PLY file of the C-alpha trace (Angstrom):
ply
format ascii 1.0
element vertex 348
property float x
property float y
property float z
element edge 347
property int vertex1
property int vertex2
end_header
-25.29 6.23 -27.62
-25.34 2.62 -25.93
-23.15 3.11 -23.54
-23.57 4.42 -20.11
-23.67 7.55 -19.37
-20.78 8.92 -16.21
-20.69 10.38 -13.36
-17.81 12.75 -13.17
-17.15 14.84 -16.62
-13.37 15.68 -16.03
-13.26 19.05 -16.54
-14.77 19.74 -13.39
-12.26 17.60 -10.94
-8.65 17.95 -13.50
-7.11 20.45 -15.72
-3.70 21.39 -17.05
-3.03 25.26 -17.70
0.47 26.85 -19.34
1.54 30.39 -18.40
4.60 32.16 -18.70
5.90 33.43 -15.57
6.87 37.23 -14.79
7.87 37.01 -11.62
5.49 39.62 -9.58
2.11 39.66 -9.67
0.25 37.20 -12.11
-3.78 36.16 -12.11
-3.62 32.60 -14.11
-7.14 31.55 -15.39
-8.54 28.93 -17.01
-8.77 26.15 -14.85
-12.27 25.31 -14.49
-12.61 25.63 -10.63
-10.89 25.67 -7.28
-7.53 23.79 -7.13
-6.75 21.69 -4.47
-3.71 20.21 -5.22
-1.27 21.60 -7.84
1.83 20.54 -9.54
4.30 22.81 -11.54
7.22 22.39 -13.46
9.07 24.94 -15.62
9.61 23.32 -19.03
12.59 25.61 -20.90
14.85 25.13 -18.51
16.10 23.32 -15.11
13.96 24.22 -12.24
12.62 21.47 -9.62
8.87 20.74 -9.67
6.35 22.72 -6.67
3.96 20.41 -5.28
1.25 22.03 -3.23
-2.20 21.36 -2.39
-5.32 23.59 -0.02
-4.67 20.68 3.06
-1.05 22.43 4.19
-1.93 25.88 2.71
-0.32 27.89 -0.23
2.48 28.59 1.28
3.83 25.44 1.67
5.66 24.08 -1.38
7.37 20.17 -2.10
9.63 18.94 -4.67
9.14 15.82 -6.18
12.21 15.67 -7.96
14.39 15.59 -4.23
14.19 14.15 -0.90
13.87 17.97 0.16
11.91 18.50 3.30
8.75 20.64 3.05
9.71 24.18 2.35
7.79 27.94 3.24
7.69 30.85 1.32
6.77 34.53 2.13
3.43 35.72 2.38
2.48 37.16 -0.58
5.39 35.30 -2.51
5.00 32.07 -5.17
1.20 30.68 -4.37
-1.03 33.64 -3.07
-3.84 32.40 -3.62
-6.19 29.35 -4.93
-9.10 31.22 -6.85
-12.68 29.89 -8.75
-10.69 29.46 -12.09
-7.03 29.26 -11.37
-4.52 31.07 -9.06
-3.11 33.98 -8.09
1.25 34.48 -7.85
3.57 36.44 -6.37
7.69 36.87 -6.31
9.30 33.30 -6.74
10.62 33.30 -3.90
12.38 30.04 -3.48
10.71 28.89 -6.93
10.92 29.72 -10.29
8.73 26.43 -11.43
5.73 28.34 -10.28
6.31 32.03 -11.88
9.97 32.26 -12.28
10.96 35.39 -14.84
9.84 34.74 -18.64
9.78 31.65 -17.57
7.03 28.77 -19.44
5.57 26.51 -17.19
2.84 23.54 -17.01
0.52 23.13 -13.90
-1.39 19.90 -13.49
-4.23 20.60 -11.58
-6.82 18.79 -8.76
-10.50 19.20 -7.14
-10.52 17.75 -3.86
-13.00 18.56 -1.35
-11.88 22.53 -0.29
-10.93 22.35 2.86
-10.13 19.95 5.08
-12.14 18.26 7.97
-11.22 16.16 10.34
-11.80 12.32 9.75
-11.67 9.51 13.16
-11.97 6.72 11.08
-8.08 5.51 11.57
-6.81 5.19 15.30
-4.48 8.41 14.23
-7.12 11.44 13.42
-6.54 12.66 9.68
-7.07 16.19 8.55
-8.57 15.36 4.70
-10.25 17.04 1.65
-11.70 14.03 -0.18
-13.65 14.23 -3.38
-15.78 11.01 -3.74
-16.82 11.18 -6.44
-13.21 11.55 -8.13
-11.14 9.40 -6.26
-9.02 11.90 -4.82
-8.19 12.71 -1.93
-5.56 14.34 0.14
-4.72 13.91 4.06
-2.46 14.79 6.61
-1.75 13.56 9.90
0.99 12.43 11.94
3.06 9.55 12.30
2.54 7.40 16.03
5.79 4.83 14.83
2.63 2.29 16.54
3.11 -0.64 13.85
-0.57 -1.56 12.10
-2.17 2.13 13.16
-4.79 2.74 10.86
-5.82 6.72 8.80
-9.06 7.48 7.36
-8.12 8.50 4.08
-11.94 9.70 3.11
-12.83 8.48 -0.12
-16.27 6.03 -0.65
-14.08 2.98 -1.71
-10.30 1.47 -0.96
-7.18 3.57 -3.05
-5.36 2.08 -5.50
-2.00 4.63 -5.03
-0.87 6.99 -2.56
2.17 9.35 -3.14
3.03 10.56 0.23
6.03 12.73 1.94
7.49 13.57 5.22
6.70 17.10 5.62
9.07 17.34 8.16
12.42 15.33 6.72
15.00 15.13 4.03
14.00 11.44 2.93
11.94 10.23 -0.16
8.89 10.23 -1.15
6.96 6.85 -1.49
4.23 5.79 -3.93
2.58 2.68 -3.40
-0.08 0.72 -5.73
-2.65 -2.33 -5.19
-0.48 -2.99 -8.75
2.51 -3.57 -7.31
4.05 -6.48 -5.65
1.18 -8.31 -4.14
-1.34 -6.19 -4.00
-1.17 -4.82 -0.88
1.02 -2.06 -1.05
3.37 -3.62 0.82
6.00 -3.13 -2.10
6.89 0.87 -2.66
8.63 3.12 -5.30
10.44 6.77 -4.50
8.90 9.12 -6.55
11.97 10.85 -6.03
14.92 8.52 -7.58
14.43 6.02 -10.78
15.28 2.81 -8.89
12.35 0.10 -8.97
10.18 -1.28 -7.09
11.70 -1.97 -3.27
10.23 -5.34 -1.76
11.17 -4.49 0.99
7.61 -5.63 3.04
6.93 -2.66 5.76
5.21 -0.52 3.76
1.81 -0.99 4.55
2.52 -3.72 7.28
1.34 -6.31 5.16
-3.11 -4.94 5.59
-4.42 -3.86 1.73
-6.41 -0.86 1.88
-10.63 -0.80 3.08
-12.78 1.75 1.67
-11.94 4.38 4.83
-8.54 3.38 5.95
-5.03 2.79 5.17
-2.57 1.00 7.23
1.08 2.88 8.90
4.01 0.05 8.35
7.39 0.01 10.11
9.17 2.37 6.98
11.06 5.08 8.17
9.26 6.80 5.50
5.83 6.87 6.65
5.68 6.20 10.39
7.78 8.00 12.52
6.53 9.05 15.82
6.00 12.70 16.22
6.62 13.54 12.10
3.64 14.99 9.66
2.99 13.20 6.43
1.12 13.99 3.69
-0.69 11.71 1.29
-2.08 11.89 -2.02
-4.64 9.23 -2.30
-6.23 7.92 -5.58
-8.72 5.47 -6.85
-10.16 4.51 -10.54
-13.31 5.89 -11.60
-15.13 5.01 -14.63
-14.60 7.15 -17.79
-12.19 9.81 -15.97
-9.76 8.05 -14.53
-7.21 4.51 -14.47
-4.54 3.35 -12.02
-3.54 -0.36 -13.79
0.56 -1.13 -15.75
1.32 -2.72 -19.12
3.88 -4.96 -19.83
6.55 -4.07 -22.81
7.24 -5.43 -25.83
10.24 -3.82 -27.23
8.57 -2.26 -30.13
8.19 1.83 -31.61
4.42 -0.36 -32.62
4.29 -0.59 -28.64
0.77 -2.22 -26.32
-1.80 -0.06 -26.37
-2.87 0.15 -23.34
-6.80 0.53 -22.99
-7.88 3.17 -20.37
-12.04 4.01 -21.47
-11.43 7.40 -22.15
-9.43 9.35 -23.82
-6.20 10.60 -21.75
-5.63 14.46 -20.37
-2.69 13.28 -17.93
-0.47 9.99 -17.81
2.05 9.49 -14.50
4.36 6.49 -15.48
6.93 4.50 -14.11
8.55 0.69 -14.69
8.79 -1.25 -11.58
10.60 -3.93 -12.31
14.10 -1.98 -13.49
15.48 1.73 -13.45
13.59 4.50 -15.30
12.06 8.41 -14.98
8.54 9.08 -13.54
6.75 10.07 -17.29
4.68 12.97 -17.01
2.61 13.99 -20.77
-0.85 15.58 -20.32
-2.75 16.97 -23.55
-1.74 20.25 -23.67
1.53 19.89 -24.91
0.62 17.77 -27.69
2.24 17.07 -31.29
-1.42 15.45 -33.35
-1.77 12.29 -31.62
2.23 12.21 -30.64
3.20 13.14 -27.29
6.27 14.53 -27.90
6.47 16.40 -25.33
8.07 14.90 -21.58
8.85 16.16 -18.63
9.92 13.79 -15.37
9.04 14.10 -11.89
12.18 13.14 -10.37
14.08 14.91 -13.10
14.57 19.19 -12.77
15.56 18.82 -16.40
13.61 20.99 -18.60
11.26 19.89 -20.99
12.53 17.45 -23.69
10.89 17.38 -27.29
11.04 15.43 -30.47
10.49 12.24 -30.07
7.10 10.40 -29.88
6.54 8.89 -26.31
2.73 7.44 -26.32
-0.26 8.48 -28.45
-3.72 9.25 -26.75
-6.31 7.95 -28.09
-9.92 7.98 -27.68
-10.66 4.91 -25.65
-6.48 4.95 -24.07
-2.99 5.27 -25.30
0.00 3.34 -27.34
3.57 2.96 -26.53
5.25 4.35 -29.76
8.79 4.04 -27.78
11.10 1.58 -27.88
13.64 2.34 -25.06
13.80 0.60 -22.19
12.29 3.24 -19.69
8.79 2.99 -21.41
9.16 -0.32 -23.38
11.12 -2.66 -22.49
10.26 -5.94 -23.73
8.73 -8.02 -20.82
9.18 -4.79 -18.69
6.31 -3.87 -16.51
4.84 -0.67 -16.38
2.35 1.20 -13.90
0.43 4.52 -14.51
-2.01 6.62 -13.42
-4.27 8.55 -15.99
-6.88 11.02 -16.22
-9.47 11.53 -19.11
-10.55 14.34 -21.13
-13.62 13.38 -22.53
-15.28 9.60 -21.53
-14.95 7.20 -24.66
-18.61 7.59 -25.51
-17.69 11.23 -25.63
-14.86 10.80 -27.90
-14.18 11.62 -31.72
-11.98 8.93 -32.82
-8.09 9.15 -32.81
0 1
1 2
2 3
3 4
4 5
5 6
6 7
7 8
8 9
9 10
10 11
11 12
12 13
13 14
14 15
15 16
16 17
17 18
18 19
19 20
20 21
21 22
22 23
23 24
24 25
25 26
26 27
27 28
28 29
29 30
30 31
31 32
32 33
33 34
34 35
35 36
36 37
37 38
38 39
39 40
40 41
41 42
42 43
43 44
44 45
45 46
46 47
47 48
48 49
49 50
50 51
51 52
52 53
53 54
54 55
55 56
56 57
57 58
58 59
59 60
60 61
61 62
62 63
63 64
64 65
65 66
66 67
67 68
68 69
69 70
70 71
71 72
72 73
73 74
74 75
75 76
76 77
77 78
78 79
79 80
80 81
81 82
82 83
83 84
84 85
85 86
86 87
87 88
88 89
89 90
90 91
91 92
92 93
93 94
94 95
95 96
96 97
97 98
98 99
99 100
100 101
101 102
102 103
103 104
104 105
105 106
106 107
107 108
108 109
109 110
110 111
111 112
112 113
113 114
114 115
115 116
116 117
117 118
118 119
119 120
120 121
121 122
122 123
123 124
124 125
125 126
126 127
127 128
128 129
129 130
130 131
131 132
132 133
133 134
134 135
135 136
136 137
137 138
138 139
139 140
140 141
141 142
142 143
143 144
144 145
145 146
146 147
147 148
148 149
149 150
150 151
151 152
152 153
153 154
154 155
155 156
156 157
157 158
158 159
159 160
160 161
161 162
162 163
163 164
164 165
165 166
166 167
167 168
168 169
169 170
170 171
171 172
172 173
173 174
174 175
175 176
176 177
177 178
178 179
179 180
180 181
181 182
182 183
183 184
184 185
185 186
186 187
187 188
188 189
189 190
190 191
191 192
192 193
193 194
194 195
195 196
196 197
197 198
198 199
199 200
200 201
201 202
202 203
203 204
204 205
205 206
206 207
207 208
208 209
209 210
210 211
211 212
212 213
213 214
214 215
215 216
216 217
217 218
218 219
219 220
220 221
221 222
222 223
223 224
224 225
225 226
226 227
227 228
228 229
229 230
230 231
231 232
232 233
233 234
234 235
235 236
236 237
237 238
238 239
239 240
240 241
241 242
242 243
243 244
244 245
245 246
246 247
247 248
248 249
249 250
250 251
251 252
252 253
253 254
254 255
255 256
256 257
257 258
258 259
259 260
260 261
261 262
262 263
263 264
264 265
265 266
266 267
267 268
268 269
269 270
270 271
271 272
272 273
273 274
274 275
275 276
276 277
277 278
278 279
279 280
280 281
281 282
282 283
283 284
284 285
285 286
286 287
287 288
288 289
289 290
290 291
291 292
292 293
293 294
294 295
295 296
296 297
297 298
298 299
299 300
300 301
301 302
302 303
303 304
304 305
305 306
306 307
307 308
308 309
309 310
310 311
311 312
312 313
313 314
314 315
315 316
316 317
317 318
318 319
319 320
320 321
321 322
322 323
323 324
324 325
325 326
326 327
327 328
328 329
329 330
330 331
331 332
332 333
333 334
334 335
335 336
336 337
337 338
338 339
339 340
340 341
341 342
342 343
343 344
344 345
345 346
346 347
């Protein structure tokens, strides 16, 4: 009772849903809000990931595990609409990670700010859907090729994690975070590969984001004149989310990572060595152990049967002693979202 009350109720801003695809009309409920970004993956066999957001529109999807440019579905197929408590699906068309026949599917869903608005805080005008309370915004803009051009992100404080993709061209997804390198986001990872951190000093023109903008760098992945880009921006919110890092110890009795909440979702990647991007959530668990694993950089089916981590009342504990998640001395970055703030968590 002495702990402070939280400002953000997690279930109103993020939720995971599980369902079965049917390659036909399919209304999915249980999200709890109208999603602005949904990320899908088929679990029971190989299929590409699919990401669709309200800023680009329901017919536009991107694939996290490849360099593929944005794909446009026929109207009425794949995602038909984002709804007040979920979404409506049609025939699969290009991807069966959304509604493939007899597919077991997971969907991770984020609430942003609804319809995009024009943002002129930067030298490049952007279209932004922002949920400032939950530290998440979707930013669409067109590159200018001008070094040090700035883009408004719509949040109330500087983003700590930015995931970006060139929508027009087959190039890598770029992930920049203040917990990487010098903290100014000038180094990056690629969401679609297992590669270690890329230390080329060009991602953000050696300039840290501010409470209003982030900076266009010199890398071709983020700043080509005339190309369209989408950016997903995140920062930590006490009791709701955390962008952070931990150091591995090489033991099955792995490090405990304090979050201040019981996690509902974790995305994690080793930054100083080769490893996949691992995705865990609270809807696919086995007691405390997270034994169900998907990888953002892989089309592979869900792997089960080995304890990778515990979701605890105030954080998570690593149980995997492999190098992908817990090499002795290895550095791992993560983004975690709460199921329940610690103030209201049952002990685990």
